[in-house]
ZAMARGU-4260 file (C-alpha; in steps of 0.2 Angstrom, whole numbers, plus 5000, padded with zeros to 4 digits):
<rodrens>
0) 5467/5197/5500 | 5479/5199/5514 | 5492/5189/5505 | 5490/5199/5490 | 5492/5216/5499
5) 5507/5209/5508 | 5515/5203/5492 | 5512/5220/5484 | 5521/5228/5499 | 5536/5216/5498
10) 5538/5219/5479 | 5536/5238/5482 | 5549/5238/5496 | 5561/5227/5485 | 5559/5240/5471
15) 5563/5254/5483 | 5578/5246/5490 | 5585/5241/5473 | 5601/5251/5468 | 5598/5263/5454
20) 5614/5273/5454 | 5632/5271/5461 | 5643/5286/5465 | 5661/5280/5470 | 5658/5268/5484
25) 5640/5275/5488 | 5626/5265/5481 | 5609/5275/5479 | 5592/5266/5480 | 5576/5274/5475
30) 5570/5275/5493 | 5586/5285/5498 | 5584/5296/5482 | 5566/5300/5487 | 5571/5303/5505
35) 5585/5314/5499 | 5573/5324/5488 | 5560/5326/5503 | 5574/5331/5515 | 5580/5345/5502
40) 5562/5352/5500 | 5561/5352/5519 | 5577/5362/5521 | 5572/5374/5507 | 5555/5378/5517
45) 5565/5380/5533 | 5577/5391/5525 | 5563/5403/5518 | 5555/5403/5535 | 5572/5407/5543
50) 5575/5421/5530 | 5559/5429/5534 | 5561/5428/5552 | 5578/5436/5551 | 5573/5450/5540
55) 5556/5454/5548 | 5558/5450/5567 | 5576/5446/5574 | 5586/5459/5564 | 5572/5472/5566
60) 5574/5471/5585 | 5592/5476/5583 | 5587/5492/5574 | 5596/5487/5558 | 5591/5496/5542
65) 5582/5487/5527 | 5597/5485/5516 | 5608/5478/5530 | 5594/5466/5536 | 5592/5459/5518
70) 5611/5456/5516 | 5613/5448/5533 | 5598/5437/5531 | 5603/5431/5513 | 5621/5427/5519
75) 5615/5418/5534 | 5601/5409/5525 | 5613/5402/5512 | 5626/5396/5525 | 5611/5388/5535
80) 5605/5380/5519 | 5622/5374/5513 | 5625/5366/5530 | 5608/5358/5530 | 5611/5350/5513
85) 5628/5343/5519 | 5621/5336/5534 | 5607/5328/5524 | 5619/5320/5512 | 5630/5313/5526
90) 5615/5306/5536 | 5608/5298/5521 | 5624/5288/5518 | 5632/5298/5504 | 5650/5298/5504
95) 5655/5317/5502 | 5673/5312/5496 | 5665/5303/5482 | 5654/5317/5478 | 5669/5329/5478
100) 5677/5318/5465 | 5661/5318/5454 | 5659/5337/5456 | 5677/5339/5451 | 5675/5329/5436
105) 5658/5338/5431 | 5667/5355/5435 | 5680/5352/5421 | 5667/5347/5409 | 5654/5361/5413
110) 5666/5374/5418 | 5664/5384/5402 | 5646/5381/5401 | 5642/5389/5418 | 5654/5403/5418
115) 5640/5416/5418 | 5631/5407/5433 | 5648/5407/5443 | 5651/5425/5438 | 5633/5430/5444
120) 5635/5420/5460 | 5652/5428/5465 | 5644/5445/5460 | 5630/5442/5471 | 5642/5438/5486
125) 5651/5454/5481 | 5635/5465/5482 | 5629/5457/5498 | 5646/5460/5507 | 5652/5476/5499
130) 5635/5484/5499 | 5638/5496/5485 | 5620/5492/5480 | 5608/5487/5494 | 5589/5483/5496
135) 5580/5500/5497 | 5592/5510/5486 | 5586/5520/5471 | 5597/5516/5456 | 5598/5522/5438
140) 5607/5511/5426 | 5609/5510/5407 | 5599/5496/5399 | 5600/5497/5380 | 5598/5509/5366
145) 5579/5506/5367 | 5577/5510/5385 | 5593/5521/5388 | 5593/5523/5407 | 5580/5516/5419
150) 5577/5521/5437 | 5570/5510/5450 | 5571/5504/5468 | 5581/5488/5473 | 5568/5476/5481
155) 5579/5460/5483 | 5597/5454/5480 | 5599/5435/5478 | 5616/5426/5474 | 5611/5425/5455
160) 5601/5441/5451 | 5594/5457/5458 | 5576/5463/5457 | 5573/5481/5454 | 5555/5489/5454
165) 5554/5502/5441 | 5544/5518/5443 | 5530/5511/5433 | 5528/5496/5445 | 5536/5483/5434
170) 5550/5472/5440 | 5567/5471/5432 | 5577/5456/5435 | 5596/5459/5432 | 5610/5447/5433
175) 5622/5452/5447 | 5637/5453/5435 | 5629/5467/5426 | 5628/5478/5442 | 5646/5474/5447
180) 5654/5476/5430 | 5645/5491/5423 | 5643/5509/5429 | 5627/5512/5440 | 5620/5528/5448
185) 5615/5525/5466 | 5604/5539/5470 | 5603/5535/5489 | 5621/5528/5492 | 5625/5539/5507
190) 5608/5547/5510 | 5590/5543/5507 | 5586/5560/5499 | 5586/5566/5481 | 5587/5583/5473
195) 5575/5589/5460 | 5580/5604/5449 | 5567/5614/5440 | 5573/5626/5426 | 5562/5642/5425
200) 5565/5655/5411 | 5557/5672/5414 | 5556/5686/5402 | 5566/5702/5404 | 5559/5716/5414
205) 5554/5706/5430 | 5562/5709/5447 | 5574/5694/5450 | 5571/5696/5469 | 5552/5694/5467
210) 5555/5679/5456 | 5567/5671/5469 | 5554/5674/5483 | 5540/5666/5472 | 5550/5651/5468
215) 5554/5648/5486 | 5536/5650/5491 | 5531/5638/5478 | 5544/5625/5485 | 5538/5627/5503
220) 5520/5624/5498 | 5524/5606/5494 | 5524/5595/5509 | 5536/5582/5502 | 5550/5595/5501
225) 5562/5594/5515 | 5563/5610/5525 | 5578/5605/5535 | 5588/5605/5519 | 5581/5621/5512
230) 5576/5624/5494 | 5588/5635/5484 | 5586/5647/5469 | 5600/5648/5457 | 5601/5663/5445
235) 5611/5656/5431 | 5612/5673/5421 | 5605/5680/5405 | 5603/5669/5390 | 5594/5671/5373
240) 5583/5685/5379 | 5577/5678/5396 | 5582/5677/5414 | 5588/5659/5418 | 5583/5653/5435
245) 5584/5636/5443 | 5574/5629/5458 | 5583/5615/5468 | 5573/5606/5481 | 5577/5590/5491
250) 5564/5576/5495 | 5565/5559/5504 | 5551/5550/5495 | 5562/5545/5480 | 5547/5536/5471
255) 5538/5552/5471 | 5551/5562/5462 | 5541/5564/5446 | 5525/5568/5455 | 5533/5581/5465
260) 5541/5589/5450 | 5524/5590/5442 | 5516/5597/5457 | 5530/5610/5459 | 5528/5615/5440
265) 5509/5618/5443 | 5513/5628/5459 | 5526/5639/5451 | 5515/5643/5436 | 5501/5647/5447
270) 5511/5659/5458 | 5520/5667/5444 | 5504/5670/5435 | 5495/5678/5450 | 5510/5690/5452
275) 5510/5695/5434 | 5526/5687/5430 | 5527/5679/5413 | 5538/5665/5406 | 5550/5669/5392
280) 5541/5666/5376 | 5548/5655/5363 | 5552/5666/5348 | 5543/5654/5336 | 5526/5658/5345
285) 5528/5676/5340 | 5527/5671/5322 | 5510/5662/5324 | 5497/5669/5312 | 5486/5681/5322
290) 5469/5675/5315 | 5474/5657/5321 | 5478/5663/5338 | 5462/5673/5339 | 5452/5657/5334
295) 5461/5647/5348 | 5457/5660/5361 | 5438/5660/5356 | 5439/5641/5357 | 5447/5641/5374
300) 5434/5653/5381 | 5420/5641/5376 | 5429/5626/5383 | 5433/5636/5399 | 5414/5637/5403
305) 5413/5618/5403 | 5430/5614/5411 | 5431/5604/5427 | 5438/5619/5436 | 5423/5629/5432
310) 5411/5615/5436 | 5419/5612/5453 | 5418/5631/5457 | 5400/5630/5455 | 5399/5618/5470
315) 5395/5628/5485 | 5408/5620/5496 | 5422/5622/5483 | 5419/5640/5477 | 5433/5648/5487
320) 5446/5635/5481 | 5460/5643/5471 | 5467/5634/5455 | 5479/5624/5465 | 5466/5617/5476
325) 5455/5613/5461 | 5469/5605/5452 | 5471/5593/5467 | 5452/5589/5466 | 5453/5586/5448
330) 5468/5574/5450 | 5460/5563/5463 | 5444/5561/5453 | 5441/5549/5439 | 5428/5547/5425
335) 5414/5534/5425 | 5403/5529/5411 | 5385/5523/5414 | 5373/5516/5401 | 5355/5521/5398
340) 5343/5514/5412 | 5358/5509/5423 | 5356/5513/5441 | 5371/5522/5449 | 5365/5520/5467
345) 5349/5516/5477 | 5342/5525/5492 | 5351/5520/5508 | 5367/5515/5499 | 5382/5523/5507
350) 5386/5540/5502 | 5404/5536/5496 | 5406/5548/5481 | 5402/5564/5473 | 5397/5566/5455
355) 5398/5580/5441 | 5389/5576/5425 | 5400/5579/5410 | 5388/5573/5397 | 5371/5564/5397
360) 5356/5565/5409 | 5351/5556/5425 | 5335/5554/5435 | 5334/5556/5454 | 5319/5547/5461
365) 5313/5538/5477 | 5310/5520/5472 | 5300/5514/5487 | 5286/5527/5483 | 5289/5528/5465
370) 5291/5547/5466 | 5301/5557/5453 | 5312/5571/5461 | 5322/5579/5447 | 5332/5577/5431
375) 5350/5582/5431 | 5360/5586/5415 | 5377/5592/5409 | 5387/5602/5421 | 5376/5598/5436
380) 5382/5589/5452 | 5375/5579/5466 | 5380/5568/5481 | 5393/5580/5488 | 5384/5581/5505
385) 5382/5563/5507 | 5401/5561/5503 | 5407/5574/5516 | 5395/5568/5530 | 5396/5550/5525
390) 5377/5548/5526 | 5366/5536/5517 | 5358/5541/5500 | 5341/5548/5501 | 5336/5544/5483
395) 5340/5533/5468 | 5349/5539/5453 | 5347/5531/5436 | 5354/5536/5419 | 5341/5542/5406
400) 5354/5540/5392 | 5372/5536/5391 | 5381/5547/5404 | 5399/5552/5408 | 5402/5557/5426
405) 5417/5564/5435 | 5418/5555/5452 | 5427/5559/5468 | 5426/5545/5480 | 5428/5545/5499
410) 5446/5537/5499 | 5452/5551/5487 | 5443/5565/5497 | 5451/5559/5513 | 5468/5560/5505
415) 5464/5577/5499 | 5458/5584/5516 | 5473/5576/5525 | 5485/5586/5514 | 5474/5602/5515
420) 5468/5603/5533 | 5463/5622/5531 | 5452/5617/5517 | 5442/5606/5528 | 5438/5621/5539
425) 5432/5631/5523 | 5420/5617/5519 | 5414/5616/5537 | 5410/5635/5536 | 5401/5633/5520
430) 5391/5618/5527 | 5386/5629/5542 | 5376/5641/5531 | 5364/5627/5528 | 5359/5623/5547
435) 5341/5617/5543 | 5347/5604/5531 | 5361/5599/5543 | 5349/5597/5557 | 5338/5586/5547
440) 5353/5575/5542 | 5358/5574/5560 | 5341/5569/5565 | 5341/5556/5552 | 5357/5548/5557
445) 5352/5548/5575 | 5336/5538/5571 | 5347/5526/5561 | 5360/5525/5576 | 5374/5531/5565
450) 5380/5544/5577 | 5390/5540/5593 | 5389/5550/5609 | 5407/5558/5607 | 5402/5565/5590
455) 5384/5570/5593 | 5381/5589/5598 | 5366/5600/5599 | 5374/5613/5588 | 5374/5606/5570
460) 5389/5616/5566 | 5400/5608/5580 | 5392/5591/5575 | 5398/5594/5556 | 5415/5598/5562
465) 5416/5582/5573 | 5408/5572/5559 | 5420/5577/5545 | 5435/5575/5556 | 5429/5558/5561
470) 5424/5552/5544 | 5440/5557/5536 | 5452/5554/5551 | 5458/5572/5552 | 5468/5578/5567
</rodrens>
């Protein structure tokens, strides 16, 4: 048995030592080829570790920005990797002079076939050194007739291609030669801010000064608008029967451009409407048949009674919210479908969401004593107190038929309160009007050991204030 194993090892060793390739004066065996491949893999792994170490640790300590860190780390990593490969070839016994001859011969034969690769490689070096486009930049480039222009953020630049993350979250991989040879709009070349322009057309008869003040007030209501670079209102003049204004604001959250534009549009419409200022009507609207317009108004009135805005105002704690605040609540919520007999939550489950019934019915009951409490239907709500105080559920909820719910969960509600600190105080004031229930809930949490000493207080109103600020991490 030992002789057989020894014989196998000898034969295997002989196979590994047999030459399989000859380059110039260098003879390559299978063993040296495997050693070479293994060494290359090790160098690649070390290069990646070195690249991450440079970008995330070493260069960060020098206060270098993201774009410069990426460029320097990439260049040094490629230099380190090239030296590593050369050292491995030399130590393995390869004659570099022979390889140079071989590379020259291959270069003549493959030159035309690898023109694009070479162009992308040189373009990559150009981008890394010239830094006209760097990691972290927001760029806009022309892609094709289908996509026209595309905007995104540069995530990585390699020697062959550049990765751009688009606004919708997908990644676009572009050959470097495309970025060097074609025009490209770099929105953050010299600064990390971008301007948003919102055209506003107002009908004749309104005071331009009041309009200007309203537009500026709307801009300052959005937290992402840069105050140090003040918003401006441009009065472009009179055109086609209306006053032509333009609001210009600057933001530094480039990826939020579309969201900020949407929020500003909502805010402007709300503020102008509440001051009795009307947008310029399209002349075609005046030609609409009056009977159809009347029918639309009747339909709108019916829908308004069951709209989320109306339903949210029926919740005691949200009744003082204006339309802008309610819109934010509507935006952070989502719809959820539950089937007949499906349990939404059980008693003692975390109070992590608030619900409004859009359609269907649910039963509220205490399962452990099999006691029916109530039945809730369309336009009714539940769970708001458990959400705001982060207390366990006191009952089980089950769907009596297929039901659609509007849901606001704790993560979304925390985001809402952090952006609207004054609304948290309004909610606290509303909660304070129900001191008996608050005292009962406070006692329940004490018994369950869910209140720490710093938060607990004899006065239930003070306790609620501390509780909400702790639960939702408010300052």
